[in-house]
N, C-alpha and C positions, 0 to 999 in steps of 0.2 A: 199641711202644706208649708214648705219653707217660707220664712219671712223674706220680703224684699231686701231687708237689711243684711241678709246672709248672701245676697247676690254679689258676685265679683264685678266691679265696675272698671278697675284698672289692673293691668298685668305689667309688671316692670322687671326687665332683665338688663343685665350689664355685662360688659367685657366678654362678648362672644368671640371677638377676634377672628371673624370668618375669613377664610382664605389662608390664614397662617398655618404652617405645618404643626406648630405646637398647640393649636386649638383642637379640642376634643370634638368639635362640630365640623371640622374640615375633613373631606374624604382623603384617605391616606393609603398609599401603596404599601401593601404587605408582602409583595413578591420579592423574589431574590433579584439581586442586581441593582434595582432602583428603589429598594425599600427605604423609607424615610422621606419620600417626596410626596408632594400633594398630587392626588390622582382624581381629577374632576370627573372622570368617567366611572369612578368606583362609588360604592355605597357610603353613606354617612350615618352609621347606626345610631350614634348618640343624638344627632340632630333629628332624625325621624322619631326616635323614642321620646324626645322632649316634646315634639309636636303632638304625639299621641297622648302623652300624659296631660299636657295642658288642655287638649281637646276634651278629655274625660272630665277634667276638673271644672271647666267652664260649662260643660254639659249639665252640671248640677244646679245651675241658676234656675230660679223659678220664673223669671220674666223672659221676654223675647229679645230684649236689647242686648247686643253683644258688647263686651268691654272694649276699652281702648288699650292697644299695645304700646307701651312706652319703652323705647330702646335707649338706655342711659349710657351712651358713650363706649368707645372702643368696640364698636359693632363690626365695622369693616376693618380688616387688618391692613390698613393703608400703609403702615410703616414697613412691614416685612412680607407683604403679599402683593401679587399682581392685581391690578384693577379688574381685569376680566374674571379672575377666579373669585375675588371678593364679591363682585356684583352677581355672579352666577349663584353663589350661595345665598346672597340676600334674596334673590328671586325665589330660590328653592324654599327657604325658610319662611320669609315674610309672605310670599305668595300663598303658601299653604295656610298660613295663619289667618289671612284676611280675604283672600280671593279664590281659594280652592273650592271644591264641591261641598265641603263641610266647614265653612269658615269658623274660626274660633274668636276672632276679634273684628271690630267694625272699622277701625282706622288705625293709623300708625303715627306716632309722634316720636321724632328722632332728636335726641340731644347729643351732639358730638362730644367726644372727649379729647384727649391729647393725641392718641394714635390714629384717630379719624378726624382730627381737627380740620383737615382739608375739605371734608364734606361741608363744614360751615363756611369755609372760604369760597367754595364754589357757589353755594346758595346765596351768600352775601353779595358776591360780585354779579351773579345773574340778576338779583333783585335790583342792584344799583343800576345795571344796564337798562332794566325795565323803567326805572324812575327817569333816567336820562331820556329815553325814547318818548315817554308819555307827557312830559311837561317842561315848563320853563321857557322863558324867552331866550333868544339867541345870546350865548355868552353866559347864561345863568345855569348853574349846576347844583344839584342837591348836595347836602353835606354827607360825607362818608360816615357810615355807622358801623359799630362793632358788636352790637347785641340786639336781640329782639326784646319785646315786652315778655314778661314771664307767663303770659296767657297763651293757650293754644291758638286763640283767634289771631294773635300777632305773629304766628309762625310763617316761615317762608317755604316756597316750593322749590324743589331741586329737580330739574328736568330729567337728569340721568337716573335718579332713583325712581321717579315716577314711571319712566320708560321701562326700567328693569322690572318693577313690580307689575306693570301692565303686561309684560310678556307671559306671565303666568296664566293669563286669561285669554290671550290670543294676539295675533299680529296687529300692531297699530293701537292697541289698548293703552290706556294710561292709568296709573295708580294715583293715590293721593297720600303722599307722605309729607307731613308738616315738620319743618326744621325749626326748633326752638333752641336758643343758645344765649348764655351758658346755663340759665336757670329756667325751670318750669315750676310754677306755683299752682297747686290745686287747692282751692279754698271752698269752704262750705258757704251756704247762702248768707250766713250772718257775718262771715269774714273772720270768725274767731279761731277756727281750726284751719291749719295749713299743712299740706304735705309738700315740702320744698325739695325738688329733685335737681341734683347737680352731679356731674360725673365724678368730681372729686379732685381734679388735678390742681385747682387753685387752693387746695388745702396745704400744698407743699410749696416751700419757698423757691425751689429750683424753677418752677414754672412762672414765677414772677421776678426772674433774675434781672430783666431789663429795668424794671421799676426799682428794684433794690439798688442796682449799680447807679442809676440816675440819682437817687437820693443820697447815696454815699459820696458821690463825686460833687453833687450840687445840693448841699444840705438845706438850702432855702426853698427847694422845690416843694410845693404843697403836698400833703399826704394823699395817698389814694383813698378816695371816699365813695367810689361808685363802681358798679360792675362794668359799665361802659369804659371807664378809665383803665381798669385793670387789663381788660382785653385789648384796648387800643394801644397800650404800651408794650404788650407782651405777645400779641398774636403772631408776629413774624417769627419770633424766637420759637414759640411752641410749634408752629406749622412746619418750620424748616427742620428742626431737630427730631421731632417725634412723629411727623406725619408725611415727610417727603424724602429725607435722606436715604432711608432704607429701601426706597423704590428705585434706586439708581442702578438697576440691572445687577450684574454680577458684583459690581463694586458695593452695592447696597447689601448683598448677601454676605460679603466679606466683613462689612461694618457690623452686621448683626452678630456674626461669629465672634468678633473682637469684643463687642459689648457683652455677649454671654460670658466670655472669658473673664472680663473684668469683675463679673458678679460671682464667680466661683473661686474662692480663696485658694483651694488646693491646686487647681489647674493653673491659676494665675501665678502662683509662686514658682511653678516649674518653668515658666517662660519669661518672667520679668527680667532676668539677667540678660538673656540673648536679645530680647526686644529692646532693652535700654541701649545695648551696644550698637544694634543696627541703627536706631534713631540717631544716636550720637555721631555715628559715622556718616549719616546722610545729611544731617542738619548742622550748620556751623553757628553755634551760639556766640553772639558777640560778647567780648570781654572775658570769655573763659579760655584759659591758655592751653589746657590739655584735654584730650578726648576722654580720658578716664574721669575727669571732673564733669564733663558734659554728660557722660553716662550715669554718673552718680545723681546729678540733678534730674535727669530724665526718669530714673528709677523712683526718686522721691515724688515726682509729679504723677507717675503712673500709679504708685501706691495710694496717693491721695484720691485719684479718680476711682480706683477700685473700691475704696472705702465709702464713696458717695454714690456709686453706680446703682441705679434702680430705685433708690429711695425707699419709701414705706413698703412697696410691693415686695421687696426682697429682704425685709426685716423678719426673720424667722423666730424671733424671741418672744413676740407677743402679737395679739390680734391687731393692735393699733398703738403706736408709740405716742407718748404725751405731746411731742412736738407737732405731730400730724393732727392730733385731736385739737390742740390749741389753734393751729392754723385753720382747721375746718370751722371751729367755733367763731373765730375772728372774721372769716370770710362770710359766713352765713348770717351771723347776728349783726354784722355791720353793713357792708355794701348790699348784701342780698335782701335783708329786711328793709333797707332804704328803697330798693327797687320795688318791693311789694307795696310799701307805703305809698310810693308814687303812683302805682297802678290802682290801688284799692282805697287809699286814704286812711288806713289804720293798720296797726300791727296786730298779728294774730297772738292769742294768748296760749294756744295749744299748738306746738310746733313739732313736726316730725320731719327728720332729714333722711333722705334716701339717696345713697351714693354707691360707688363701686371703686374702680381705679386700683385698689391695693391687692385685689384677688384674694382677700381674707375676709370671709363673711362673719358678721357679728351683729348683735343688737344690744344697746346699752343706753343709759341716760348720760348725756354729756355733763361732766362735773363743772360747776360754776357758771352755767349759762343762764342767761335771762333774755327771753322767757325760757323755761325748761325745755330742753331739746331731747327728744327721743331719736336716737341715731341708729339707722339701719344700713349696714354695708352688705352688698349683694355678692361679694366675691367675684370669681371669674372662672372661665372655662378653658384655661390653658394649663399646660404642664411646663412650669418655669424651670424646674430642675429635674435631672434624671433620677433623683432619689426622693423619697417621701419627705414632705416638709410640713411641719405642724401649722395649723390654723388655715390651710388653704382648702378651698372648696367653693361651692356655689349655692346661692339662695335665689328665690323669686319673691318679690313683694307683691301682695295682693291687697287691694283696697276696695272697700264698699262705698256706698254713696255718702256715708257719714265720715269718710276718711279714716276709719279704723284700719290699721295695718296688720295683716297676717303675714309675718315673716316666716316663710316656709323654707327651712333649711333642707336642701335636696341631698347633697353628698359632701363628704370630706375626704381628703387624701388619706391613704393608709399604706402600710408597708406592702400589702398585697395588691394595691392598686387604688381602689376607691371604696369607701364605706357608705352605703345608702342610709340616709337619716330620715328624711320625710317627716319632720315634725315642725309644728309652729312654735316659735320661740318668742319670748317676751323680755323686755329690758330688765336687767338686774333681778331676775326671778319674779317679776311682777305677776299680778293675778291675770289669768286668762280672761279674755272677753268673748262675748257670744259669737262674734264674727270669726275669730280665730278658731274657736271650738268647732264651728260649722265647717270651716275649711279642712281641719284635721279629720273630721268625720268623713268627708269625701275621699280623703287620701287613704285612711286606714279603716273605714267602715265604722258603723255605730259602736262596735265593741272596742274600737281603738287598738285593734290587734296589729298584725303585720301589714305593711303597705299593700294595696291592691296589685293585681297582676301587672297592670300597665306601668306602675311605678317600679315594680321589681324589674321589669324589662329595661327601664331607664337605668337602674343601678347596674345591671349586667352590661349594658352597652357602654356606660361610662367607665366601668372597671376594665373592660377589654380595650377601649381606646387609650386609657391611662397606661396600661402595660405596654401597648405598642409604642406609644410616644416615648416612654422611658427607654425602651430598647434602642430606639433610633433618634435619641435626642441630639439636637444640633450643637451641643457644647463641644467645640473642637479645641484641640491642643496643638497648635502649629509648632513645628520643631524649629 
């Protein structure tokens, strides 16, 4: 009989981007005329196949307790999808996972990222309203807050997500989704081992731009030393640019197309000249005497924007650049460990980091970190370019009660579409552990041969969706 230590207690997924046309999990119209658009009446083969595969995987647990499903950011595609479409997919996926006839998980913990940051804002404001209603003398109001404790018990409830999840079981039902932001810390009973979960946006300096600008202009400003301070100074910037602007109807769709264009060097070079001339003709730059000078300045600015657009997500040269890894290490071993210390009174000596954000899955030991950091990136489920790009794919992190991490690489992009992997990976070629070996046995059988049929079906579904997205990619080249 399998040991309880082989049971999966946590299932962690990241960057599903549900509702976005570039997400492999979003129903997509393949017909003539309107192909390339979201079709909520159509099937979602990769989403259904993922549910089937996870269901079989969890079915191998020896105990009766179901694991917790942790959604680690950019789950709802709030930047470039409509709210109704994103919520409908949330209901379809999460409803099946936790409240369908054969539930796979017992509860849902949601950590918003940058593209669904507004989920956090809605939860934060709803809870603040509750605090105002429930207490205080007339004229006294609670302090505004910008983070939760890193424990599930400190999470907030968001009515719209609970209502959406409840729809999967019947009219008027309510789900129970806990919103934790920006960090979730899973600790063992002794407090020595910690799995620290964060979407990953605060690993990149662009998401802390308000803090950086403030300290450049006002050098005497105290340094950022807490998770609460980082979010308090940057939440409006993150929410507006990455979680709201793209939802502005047709204008938002046009902004998405322009952003895609900035990230594609070949396409961008075709239009930068005409774009610069148009902008120079429409905008009167002060102190610049000639329109051709204004056009030259505009071209310089656009080139600079193009070189920075997308950050680590669109770095196709490596799994993770040194600047991003350094930013992750500074954020997690500084403010994040301080947050854990405040909640638990001690620093863990065995630290595992689980994040996403970059859409490039990998597992490695972070160089120069203290305590040593085992870093797991879960990749993403979108097609960011119309051509195959190295390092892109998706993983799922599975944890047991001892917080061992089985990093199950699911698939990677390939020239033909997607290559099914389905293997447990370890940092820097480390030795396999018993939990990871048990997970791989469920996926590939005791002989460790080809993945079982349900995982093969996931691979076929992802490959088909990948090919479709590439044919109808929204990278546009305006004339």
